[in-house]
C-alpha positions in Angstrom: 0.0 0.0 0.0 1.4 3.4 -1.0 2.0 6.1 1.6 -0.7 8.3 0.1 -3.3 5.5 0.1 -2.3 4.6 3.7 -2.8 8.2 4.8 -6.1 8.3 2.9 -7.2 5.1 4.6 -6.3 6.5 8.0 -8.3 9.7 7.3 -11.2 7.6 6.3 -11.0 5.5 9.5 -10.8 8.7 11.5 -13.8 10.3 9.7 -16.1 7.2 9.8 -17.3 7.7 13.4 -18.2 11.3 12.7 -20.4 10.4 9.7 -21.8 7.5 11.5 -22.9 9.7 14.4 -24.3 12.3 12.1 -26.3 9.6 10.2 -28.9 9.6 12.9 -31.6 12.2 12.4 -32.0 13.1 16.1 -28.2 13.5 16.5 -28.1 15.6 13.3 -30.8 17.8 14.7 -28.9 18.2 18.0 -25.8 19.3 16.1 -27.8 21.7 14.0 -29.4 23.2 17.1 -26.0 23.6 18.8 -24.7 25.3 15.7 -27.7 27.7 15.6 -28.1 28.4 19.4 -24.7 27.7 20.9 -24.1 25.7 24.0 -27.2 24.2 25.6 -28.2 22.1 28.6 -30.0 18.8 28.1 -33.2 20.4 29.4 -33.0 23.1 26.7 -32.1 20.5 24.0 -35.2 18.5 25.0 -37.6 21.4 24.6 -39.5 21.1 21.3 -38.4 17.6 20.7 -40.5 14.4 20.8 -37.5 12.8 22.5 -37.0 12.3 26.2 -34.1 13.8 28.2 -32.8 10.3 28.7 -32.7 9.8 24.9 -31.1 13.2 24.3 -28.4 12.3 26.8 -27.8 9.0 25.0 -27.5 10.8 21.7 -25.1 13.5 23.2 -22.9 10.7 24.5 -22.8 9.1 21.0 -21.8 12.5 19.5 -19.2 13.0 22.2 -17.7 9.5 21.5 -17.3 10.7 17.9 -15.6 13.9 19.1 -18.4 16.2 17.8 -19.5 17.7 21.1 -18.2 18.2 24.6 -19.7 19.0 27.9 -18.9 21.2 30.8 -20.5 21.7 34.2 -22.3 24.9 35.0 -23.6 24.6 38.6 -25.9 21.5 38.6 -26.3 21.5 34.8 -24.3 19.9 32.1 -23.8 22.3 29.2 -23.1 20.8 25.8 -21.3 22.5 22.9 -19.9 21.6 19.6 -16.3 20.6 19.1 -15.3 22.9 16.3 -12.1 21.1 15.4 -13.9 17.8 14.7 -16.6 19.6 12.7 -13.9 21.3 10.6 -12.1 17.9 10.0 -15.4 16.5 8.7 -15.9 19.5 6.4 -12.4 19.1 5.0 -13.0 15.5 4.3 -16.2 16.3 2.5 -14.4 19.0 0.5 -11.8 16.4 -0.5 -14.5 14.0 -1.7 -16.2 16.9 -3.6 -12.9 17.7 -5.3 -12.4 14.1 -6.4 -16.0 14.1 -7.8 -15.3 17.3 -9.7 -12.1 15.8 -11.2 -14.0 12.6 -12.2 -16.8 14.7 -13.9 -14.2 16.8 -15.7 -12.5 13.7 -17.0 -15.8 12.2 -18.1 -16.8 15.4 -19.8 -13.4 15.5 -21.7 -13.8 11.9 -22.7 -17.4 12.4 -24.0 -16.5 15.7 -25.8 -13.5 14.0 -27.5 -15.7 11.4 -29.1 
C-alpha cells in the first residue's frame, strides 16, 4: 500500500465515526441546534423535541464519542457544545470528496467531448 493511500485510509477511518454519528436524524438535529443556538443544557435541548431527556443524553454521548460535542459543568447543569475542530475535519473530508468528484466529472466530460 502506498504512503498516500495509507494516509487516505487513516483519514477515512478517523472520519467514519463522525459520519456514523451524524447519520442519525436526532443527532443531526442536535448538532444543528447547537450550531444555531450555541451551548445548551440537556433540558434546553429537550424542549420542542419528541425525545426524552434520557434519549437526548444518550445521543449526546454518541456525539461525544465521535468527538463532535463536549460537555462542561455549570452549577448543577451539564452544558453541551460543539467541538469545532472535529466539525472542521469532517468539512475538509467532504471538501476532498467533492474535489475528487469534480475531477472525475471533468475527465468524463473531456472523454465524451473528445468522441
